[in-house]
C-alpha positions, 0 to 999 in steps of 0.5 A, a space after each residue: 500500500 502506498 498511502 499519502 497520509 495516515 492518521 490514527 484515531 481513538 474512538 470515544 463518545 461522551 454521553 452518546 456524542 462521538 468525539 474521535 481523538 487524532 492521537 497520531 499522524 496529525 500534521 503540523 498546524 501553523 500558528 503561534 497560538 491555538 486560536 491562530 491554528 484555528 484561524 488557519 484551519 478555517 482559512 487555508 486550503 490545506 486546512 480545509 483539505 485536512 478537515 474534509 479528509 477526516 470529516 466527510 465521506 468516505 472516511 468520515 461520517 455525519 455523527 460526531 467530531 474529530 479532535 486534533 491533538 496538538 502540542 500545547 503552547 501554554 506551559 500550563 497545558 498538558 495538551 491542546 486540541 482543535 475540533 473539526 466538524 463538516 462545516 469548519 474547525 471549532 474552538 471549544 466543546 464540553 463533550 469533546 473536552 471530556 472525550 479528549 481527557 478520556 483519550 489522553 488518560 486511557 491511552 497513557 499519553 497523560 499518566 493516570 493517577 487514582 483517584 483523581 487526575 487533573 488535566 489542563 487542556 488548551 483550546 482556542 477559547 482558552 484553558 479548560 481544567 479537567 478533573 478526572 475521577 479514575 479507578 482501575 485504569 479507567 476514567 469514570 467521569 470528568 469535571 470540566 471548568 470551562 472558559 468564561 461564558 457571557 451574554 451577547 444579547 438577550 431576547 432578540 426578535 427574529 422573523 422566520 417564514 415558518 414560525 413568525 417572530 421568535 425570541 432568542 438569546 445570543 450567548 457565548 459558552 466557548 462558541 456562540 449560540 442562539 438559544 431558543 425555547 423549543 415551544 416557539 416552534 411547536 415541538 418538544 425535545 424528543 428522539 422522534 422530533 430529531 429531524 424536525 428540530 434539526 431542520 428548524 435549527 438550520 433555518 434559524 441559524 442562517 437567519 440569526 447569522 444574517 441578523 446578528 453579528 457576534 465576535 468574541 471581544 478578545 479572540 477575533 478568530 471566534 465569531 458567528 453563531 455556530 449552533 442553535 440550541 433548543 431548550 426546555 425544562 423537564 418535569 423534574 426541573 432538569 434542563 432539556 437540550 437539543 443542539 442542532 449542528 450543520 449540515 443536519 444532525 442533533 448533538 447526542 450529549 446535553 452539550 457542554 458549551 451550549 449549557 455554558 452559554 445557557 448558564 450565562 443567560 440564566 445568571 443574567 436573568 437572576 435564575 441561578 447564582 454562584 454555587 448552584 448545580 443542576 442536571 441537563 438532559 440530552 435528546 437521548 436522555 443522557 445527562 451532564 451536571 452543570 454548575 456555576 463556579 464563580 463570576 468574572 468579566 470578559 473585556 469589561 462585560 459580566 461573565 461566569 465560569 461554568 462547570 460541566 461533569 459527564 462521562 467519556 467511553 472509549 470504544 475503538 481504535 482505527 487508522 484512516 488513510 489517503 490513497 493518492 489515486 483515490 478519485 474521492 480523496 477530497 470527500 463528499 456528503 449527500 443529503 440522504 444521510 447528512 441532511 438537506 443542508 449537505 447540498 451546500 457542501 461543494 465538491 472540492 
């Protein structure tokens, strides 16, 4: 076999959401900071080529993300990573941080200490502190101290062709979210409604990005509304979430950055305070524990520091390779599997 490129992937999921971790063969990514590496991945043709290689068919699939392990730049960090998805590279993710922590410890890249191991992760959004509960050689759960989250704008009105005027919050939890109370589109957050929720999320995301500008005040590489997260409250008081992801799928986990963004909105409305902890439940019923650790500021704006606790599980190890003669080397996606928005993915 004469392969042009090979990358080794450790398969991990966090509460049902797949976050493969590239532990070998990752090429050098230019940039003096992780945010600069993120910007390169999203702007340079070679960055797009790498993302398509890992995320699109025939090597990739619609479900989950691929996390590129990178050498940390900050001396306080044990590892750095950037999240690749079909649309672009992303700065931060709670579920992927849990997947990366689990991968680092269970593969031996970072030495596991029992009963707890502290792992510091460097993301384009900043440092994430992971405290892993470890026993008998496995990572049982991970508690993340996330990057500061803040409100960009509350109660924004958005005109839609299908549901009339709806209200949403634009908040930052490591990336920018449009947070929408699900009742406004006449649905509930359940597995049977996944396709309808995703379809609605793709429409609202496009309209929201057309209507609102969102740029991190300190990290210009993080801009635009990345996801629409629908939210509700279960009978037991748990927050029920469904984050919709381009080109057409639902996050299987409760969503760490989405819950961080929602926590900022709840705090701004006076509904949570420092020390509060609650359960967030995903569309498939898996759970995160969400906490408000402390208040802070970002560029003079009020912000909060969230904590997210969940579980990661390894389930495989494989290698992807690029045959230099493969006519489909650039990758592709089709609407039958990826959803209607996959029609917007160009053939490279």
